[in-house]
C-alpha positions as CSV (number, residue, x, y, z in Angstrom):
1,M,42.5,4.2,-37.8
2,R,43.6,7.4,-39.4
3,E,42.1,8.2,-42.8
4,Q,44.7,9.5,-45.3
5,R,44.4,11.8,-48.2
6,T,46.4,10.6,-51.2
7,N,46.0,13.0,-54.1
8,L,46.5,16.6,-55.1
9,E,42.7,17.2,-55.6
10,E,42.3,17.1,-51.9
11,V,44.3,20.3,-51.5
12,Y,42.1,23.3,-51.3
13,E,42.4,26.4,-53.5
14,D,43.3,29.5,-51.6
15,E,39.8,31.1,-51.9
16,V,38.2,28.0,-50.4
17,F,40.9,27.7,-47.7
18,Q,40.2,31.4,-46.6
19,V,36.5,30.6,-46.2
20,L,37.3,27.5,-44.2
21,L,39.8,29.5,-42.1
22,D,37.2,32.1,-41.3
23,Y,34.7,29.4,-40.3
24,E,37.1,27.5,-38.1
25,V,38.4,30.6,-36.4
26,A,34.8,31.9,-35.7
27,R,33.9,28.4,-34.3
28,S,37.0,28.2,-32.1
29,K,36.3,31.7,-30.9
30,R,32.7,31.0,-30.0
31,Y,33.2,27.5,-28.6
32,P,36.7,27.7,-27.2
33,A,38.8,24.9,-28.7
34,D,42.4,24.5,-29.8
35,I,43.2,25.4,-33.3
36,A,46.6,25.6,-35.1
37,L,47.9,27.0,-38.4
38,M,51.0,25.8,-40.1
39,Y,52.9,27.2,-43.1
40,V,55.2,24.8,-44.9
41,E,57.5,26.1,-47.7
42,Y,59.6,23.7,-49.7
43,T,62.5,23.8,-52.1
44,P,63.0,20.8,-54.3
45,T,66.3,19.5,-55.7
46,G,66.7,16.5,-58.0
47,S,66.6,15.3,-61.5
48,S,64.9,17.4,-64.1
49,T,62.3,14.6,-64.6
50,A,61.5,14.5,-60.9
51,L,61.4,18.3,-60.5
52,R,58.5,18.5,-63.0
53,F,56.5,16.5,-60.4
54,A,57.8,18.2,-57.3
55,S,54.5,19.7,-56.2
56,K,52.6,16.4,-56.6
57,I,55.3,14.4,-54.8
58,F,55.4,16.9,-52.0
59,A,51.6,17.1,-51.6
60,L,51.3,13.3,-51.5
61,A,54.0,13.0,-48.9
62,L,52.5,15.8,-46.8
63,N,49.0,14.5,-47.1
64,N,50.1,11.0,-46.0
65,H,51.5,12.5,-42.7
66,T,48.6,14.8,-41.8
67,R,45.1,14.0,-40.6
68,S,42.0,13.9,-42.8
69,A,40.5,16.6,-40.5
70,D,43.4,19.0,-41.4
71,I,42.7,21.6,-44.1
72,P,45.6,22.0,-46.6
73,S,46.0,24.7,-49.3
74,M,48.8,25.1,-51.8
75,T,50.1,28.1,-53.6
76,K,53.3,27.5,-55.6
77,N,55.8,26.0,-53.2
78,K,54.0,27.0,-50.0
79,F,51.3,25.0,-48.1
80,K,49.0,26.4,-45.5
81,I,47.5,23.8,-43.2
82,L,44.7,24.6,-40.8
83,M,44.4,22.1,-38.0
84,P,41.2,22.2,-35.9
85,A,41.3,20.7,-32.5
86,T,45.1,20.9,-32.4
87,G,47.1,22.6,-29.6
88,A,50.7,23.6,-29.3
89,N,51.8,20.0,-28.4
90,G,50.1,18.5,-31.4
91,L,51.6,21.3,-33.7
92,H,55.1,20.6,-32.3
93,A,54.7,16.9,-33.0
94,I,53.6,17.3,-36.6
95,C,56.4,19.8,-37.2
96,E,59.0,17.3,-35.9
97,R,57.3,14.5,-38.0
98,L,57.4,16.5,-41.2
99,I,61.1,17.5,-40.7
100,S,61.9,13.8,-40.2
101,V,59.8,12.7,-43.3
102,F,61.4,15.2,-45.6
103,K,65.0,14.4,-44.6
104,S,64.7,11.4,-47.0
105,S,64.6,11.7,-50.8
106,F,61.7,10.4,-52.8
107,N,61.6,8.5,-56.1
108,A,59.3,9.8,-58.8
109,K,57.3,7.1,-60.6
110,E,58.3,8.9,-63.8
111,G,62.0,8.4,-63.0
112,G,64.6,10.2,-60.9
113,A,64.9,11.1,-57.3
114,I,63.9,14.3,-55.5
115,A,64.8,15.8,-52.1
116,F,63.1,18.7,-50.3
117,S,64.4,21.2,-47.9
118,I,61.5,22.7,-45.8
119,N,60.8,25.5,-43.5
120,I,57.8,25.4,-41.2
121,G,56.2,28.2,-39.3
122,G,53.2,27.7,-37.1
123,T,51.0,29.0,-34.3
124,A,48.4,27.4,-32.0
125,H,45.7,29.1,-30.0
126,S,43.3,27.7,-27.3
127,G,40.4,29.6,-28.8
128,G,38.0,32.0,-27.1
129,E,37.5,35.7,-27.4
130,S,41.2,36.5,-27.7
131,L,41.5,34.7,-31.0
132,T,41.5,37.0,-34.1
133,R,41.9,35.8,-37.6
134,N,44.4,38.4,-38.6
135,E,46.7,38.0,-35.6
136,F,46.5,34.2,-36.0
137,V,47.6,34.4,-39.7
138,Q,50.3,37.0,-39.1
139,T,51.8,35.0,-36.3
140,A,52.1,31.9,-38.5
141,E,53.6,34.0,-41.3
142,A,56.1,35.5,-38.9
143,A,57.0,32.1,-37.6
144,L,57.7,30.9,-41.2
145,H,59.9,33.9,-41.8
146,Q,61.9,33.1,-38.6
147,S,62.3,29.5,-39.7
148,K,63.6,30.7,-43.1
149,Q,66.2,32.8,-41.2
150,K,67.3,29.8,-39.2
151,G,68.0,27.8,-42.3
152,P,66.6,24.8,-44.2
153,N,64.8,21.9,-42.4
154,T,63.8,24.0,-39.4
155,F,60.5,25.0,-37.7
156,V,59.4,27.8,-35.5
157,I,56.2,27.8,-33.4
158,S,55.0,31.2,-32.1
159,S,52.0,32.0,-30.0
């Protein structure tokens, strides 16, 4: 059974995320294992009441559709998610799942509905000596940029 995260407190601050990223990249480099990094940028639309809670609603939905082993970080309307032990196939599957989940609108407990358009950029690596932190991050950022050029509700996976 998959453990689910259900609140915003389980989203790491960027400084903590960077430390965990360094650790996981070093581990995957030393003990070759799949690792993936995904950037998700969202744009909310909806009632003014619901828009006040957009980041919380988005984080809850995102956390409900990722694994407890995944490491999320949020800055404004962009999430970074580090996925240890995830290869290209797993990354592709989660991207498709998130696009599907965010096609639907969400109701805020406080009232009103909200919808999200998302762009996802990601990269996966099999680990080993060829893995470098900077190239890994830059590849994921470039993939997000390409997704944004394609339009809303798209994803790009680069390697």
